N, C-alpha and C positions, 0 to 999 in steps of 0.2 A: 159585884158588877156583872150584869147579864148582857151578853152580846149576841145578836142575831146575824147570821151569815146566810145570804141568799145565793144559791148556785151550787153546782155539784161536779165541776170539772177539775182538771189539774190546777188551774189558776186558783180556784177556790180552796183546794186542799192546801196549797201553799199559803193562802191568806189565813186559813184556819190554824195551821201550824204556827204561823207568826203570832197570831192572837194568843194561842195557848202557851207560848214561851214567855208571856208577860209575867213579871214578878208579882203582879196584882192578883194572879190566879183567877182570872175571869171565868164565869160559867158560860159555855158556848152552846147556843141553840142554832139549828139549821133548818132551811127549807130547800129542798131539791127535788127534781122530777124523778130521778133514779137514785138508788142507794149507793153513793160513793162510800166504799168501806173505810177509807182513810178519814174522811170527815166524820162519818158515823161514829167511829170509835173515840173521836175527840169531843163529841157533842154530848151534852146532858140529855137532849131530846131532839129528835129529827122529825119534821113533817115532810112526808113524801107527797108532793103536790105540784101543780103547775106553777113554775117560777114566775109566770106573768100575771097571776091572779092577785092583783094589788089589794083588793078588799080582804081576801082570805088571809093574806100574809100580814096585813095590818091588824086584823082580828087576832091572829095567832100571837103577834108581838104583844098586844095589850093583855091577852090572857096570861102570858108568861111573865109580865112585868119587865119587859126588855128595856134596858137603859140606853143602848146604842145599837145601830145596825150598820152592816156593810153589804152593799149590793155588788156582786162580782161580775156577772155577764151583762152583755148589751141588751138582750131581749127584755128582761125585767125593767131596765132603765127606760127603754122605749115604751113600755107598758105603763109607766108612771108609778112603779113600786116605791121609789124614793118619796114622791109626792104624798102617797097614801100613808107612808110611815111618819113623815114629818107632821102630817095632819092629825095623826093618832098620838102625837106627842113623843115620837121616838126620833131623836136626832140621828141622821143617816149620812154615812160616807158613801157618796154616789150621787151624781148630779140629778136634779129634777128633770122631768121630761123635756121641757123647753130648752134646757142647756144640753141635754144628751143628743139633741139634733145635730150637734157638731160631728157625731158619728152616724146617727141613724138616717140622716138626710144629707147626702153628699152635695146635692145642689144647693141646699140652704147653707152648708158650711162654706162653699166657695164664695157665695154671694156675701156672706157675713164677713169673711176675711177681706174681700174686695172693698166692701162698704166702708170699713174702718181703716183702710190703708195699711193693713198688716203685711209685712214682707213675706215672700215665699210662694205666692200664688203663681200658677202657670197661666198661659193663655188658655181660656176655656170657654165653653158655652153649654147651655142646658137645652135639651130638645124633647118634645113630645111627639114629633113627626119625623119620618124618615128622610124626606127629600132635603130639608135644610141641614139636617145632621150630616148627610152624605156630602153636601156642598162644603160644609165646614171641615170635614175630613180631607177633602181635596185641597182646601186652602192651607191647612197646617202641614199636611204631607206626612207627618210622623206623630202618631197619637197614642194615647191611652183611652180605653173605652170603659166606662164605669156605670153600672146600674146605680140609680140615685139612692136606693134603699139598702137595707142590710142584706149581706150575702154570706155571712160567716167567714169572711176573709178570702172567698174563692171566686168572686164575681168580676174582679178587675182583670182585663186583658190588655196587653201592651204589644204594639208593633215591634218587630225585631225579637220578640220573645214568643208569646202564645199566638200572636197574629203575624204571619209571615209577610203580609203586604196590605196595600190599601183595600183591595177587594175583600180580604178576610175581615178587615176592620169594619167595613160597611155591612158585611153579612152578620157579624156579631151585633152590631148596632141594631139591625133589623130584628134580631132575635130578642134583644133586651127590651125593645119598644113594645113587644107583645104584652109585657106585664108591668113595665115601669118606665119612668122617664130615664133618659140617658145623659150622662155628662161626658163630653168629649174634651180632652185636654191635650196640650202639647206634651210630648214625651221628653222627660229629662234623662240625661245620660250621666251616670255616676255610680256611687256605692250607697246602698241604703243603710240606715241605722235607726234605732229606736231610742227615744228619750222619753222617760216616764217621770211623772212628778205627783206628789201629794199636793192638793190645792185646798185652801181654806176660804176661797172667794177673792182673796187679794194676793196672798203670798204663796210661793211655790217652793217645795223642797224636792230637789231632783235626785233621781236614782242613777246608778251607773249606766252608761250607754250600753246598748246590746245590739247584736245583729241577728235577726231571724232568718230562717231558710225556708221559704215557702214551697219550693218545688219538691215533688215527691221523691225524686231519685237522685242518686249521687251524681256529681258533676253539674248540679243545678239544671236538670232536665226533667221532663214529665209535667203532669198537671199541677196546678196550684193546690195547696192544702191550707189548713189553718195554721200551719207552721210545723216543720219536722224537727226543729231544734234551734237553739240560740247559744251564743257565747257572750261573756263579758270579760274584759281585761282586768288585771289587778289595778285598782283605781277607777276613775270615772271615764277614761277615754279609751275607745277602741284603737287598735294599732295604726289605722289609717287616718285617724281624726286628729286635727290640730286644735290646741286650746282656743284659738280665735274662732274656729268653725263651730266648736261646741258652744261658745258664748253666743254666737249668732243664732243658733237653734234655741238656746234658752230665752233669748230676747223675743223671738217669734212667739214662744209659748206664753211668756209674761204679757206681751202685748195683747194676745188673744184673751187671756183671763181678764185683763183690765176692761175689756169691752163687753163682757157678758151681761153685766147688770144694765148697761146702757141699752143693749139690744133686746133683752128678754125680761128685764125687771127682776131677775133672779141672780144671786151670786152662785158661781160654779164651785161646788164643794164635793170633793172626791178625788178621783185619779184622772189626770189628763195624760194621754199617750200620744206623742207626736211621732209619726212615721215620716222620716226625712230621707232625702237623697242628697248626697254630697256631690255637687257639680263643680265645674271649673269656676263658677261664679258664687261658690259657697253653698250652704244648705238651702234646699227648697222643700216645701211641704208637699208630701204625697197625700197624706190624710191624717185626720185625728181620730182617735178612739176615746170613748168616754169612760174607759176602765183600763185595768192592767191588761197587757198582752198575755197571750197564752201561746208559746211557752215562756215569754220573758219574765212573767211574774215569778216563775219558779227560780230563775236565775237570781233576780235581785232580792226577793224576799228571803231566800236562803242565806243571803249575806247580811240581812238587816240585824244590827246589834241593838238598836233602840227599842224601847217599849212600844209595841204596836197599839196598845190601848191608849197610851198617852198621845200618840200621833193622831189616833181617831178623835180623841177629845179636842185636840187643837184644830183639826180639820173642821169639825162641826161647830166649834165656838168662834172660829176666826182668829185664833191666836197662834198660828203655825209659825215656827221659826226654823229656818234651814239647819241651824246648829243642833237642833234636837233630833235630827234624823241622820243616824250614822250607819255606815256600812263597813263590813270587813274589807280589807285591802286584797283579799284573795281574788283570783280569776275563777270563773265558772264555765262549764260546758253542760248544757242540757240537751239530751237526745230523747226523742219520742220513739217508743215501740208502738207500732200500729198493726191492725189486723192485716193478714195477707189479702191482697186485692185492693187495699186502700189506695186512692180515694174513690175509684170508680165502681168496684164491685167488692167491697170489704166483706170478709167472713164474719158473721155475727154469731153470738151465743157460743163462742169457743172458749174453753177454759184457759186461764192464765195462772201461772204460779210464780211467786217470788220466793226464792230460796234464801233462808237466813234473815238477818236483820234488815229493816228498811232504812235504817239510818246509822251512820257511824260518825261521831262528832268530829267536825273539821275535815272530813274526807268525802262523804257522799250523803245524799238523801234521795229516796225513791218516793214518787208521788203517784197516787191513783188519779186517773183522768176519766175518760168516757167508758167506764165499766159499770157493772152492777153485780150485786151479790145475791146468790140464790142457792139455798140448800148448802150453805157453807162453801160454795165455790165462787171464784171471781170470773166473770164472763165478759166477753167483748160485746160492745155495741157496734155501730157502723163507723165510729170515729176513733180518734187517737186514744190509746189505752193506758200506757204507763210512761211517765216522764222520769228519767234518771238525771240527777245533777251531780257532777263531780267537781271538787274544789282543788285548787292547786296554786302554787306561787306564780305559775304561768298558765296561759291557755292550754298549752300542750300537755302539761302535767294533769290538768283537769280533764282534758279529752281522754287521756289514757285510762283514767279512773272510770269515767262515764262509759266508755266502750267496754271495759272489763266487766262492768255491772251487767250490760246487755248480753255479753257473751257467756257469763258464768252464773248469774243470779236470776235471770228472767227466762221463763219457759212458756212456750205456747206457739201457735201458728202466727208468728209476728214478723214484721219487717222493720228495718231502721236504716238510717243513713250513717255509714261509717266515716264519711269525710268531714262532717261538721266539727270544726275546731282543730283540724289537723294542720301541721305546718304548711303543707302544700296549698290548702285552700285559703288559709289566712294570708300567706304570702301572695297568692293570686290577687286577693283584694287590695293589698298594699301596692302591688305593681300597677294594678288597674288605676288606682287613684293617682299615683305618681304620673302616669301617662296623661291622665285627664288634666291635671294641674299644669302640665307643660304645654297644653293647647291654648293657654291664655294669650 
């Protein structure tokens, strides 16, 4: 079995590792724009190339006799890489371009959800001009402002958070409109969580819920990032999440998948990532992604006990059964080490060293993310560098392991958040949610 993986980040390193754990001993091939050393050492052959070049990737897959493919990041999905691979006779886990619009076009996504009566949508409107957008901001009074297109997880700004008042919301709206349409939405109040699922066009197999931490600095302050780290609890529910709230989020995702073929003529096959916020009225949908989250992929795929190759076969053939996707009951904490100055002025081309083993069974895994290898050295790019995942019977056991890895095994001019997964921060989330529920 020959499998092709497109993408070269921490998410893709986790996908690659899960594929290589298969008892079927698949041969892994990869396409990535920079040489991720973790993926490179797992692959039989790597093509260093533009991950959005659909024609070249399809040609590479055909030349190597690839049996199945997995598209990791959003950019190649947006570029139609899955379409090109399917057209070349390579079944692919990763939605086709028309389905990937659920992530790549936020305006399309909101209209799609509204059209089919799916729960979880906010009050919203899409604008191409400033004056009506400003009027709508005045009408709602408390908003989130989103560029319609892809922003690498960094484009959304929210009042009461990155936007202190209505004037700043309007100013950011004006800025967005210089290059994109803008989506203005009512702001939800609550706790965010991530629910990811394998999808075969009809059936979903859900991963444990996770909570990402977007802000750059401890205490949830500073600019947004692609994600500084995430945690999962032992089992599928985060500590502040109730079973009925989890079931409501699952239903929103199932209803969404049910409507894709009606809307696009294509079945959604791959990963669906639901970013939810738990409010006093239950879970509401912040956005969808058409692929695994990064860092959340490192959390959940590190727990995957099932054969990833069999899951991929089920996804592409439409035979997925939730019972065939099993996860360890351990808790995880993932923390990212990022270059000094990240995200505004990150130090690039700086050496990073990992001391000792990158994996200890049942205790931790270290993943390479946005780094590259040159002359035998691992060097930083401008983005997140190393993801460390600790395992434990509790979140707090996992956090101690992850933090110890950062303190003792990772060397370089790097920064990280010490507070992700700590008792203080997790309890803060629980208390916040309890207060919100009492507002009913």
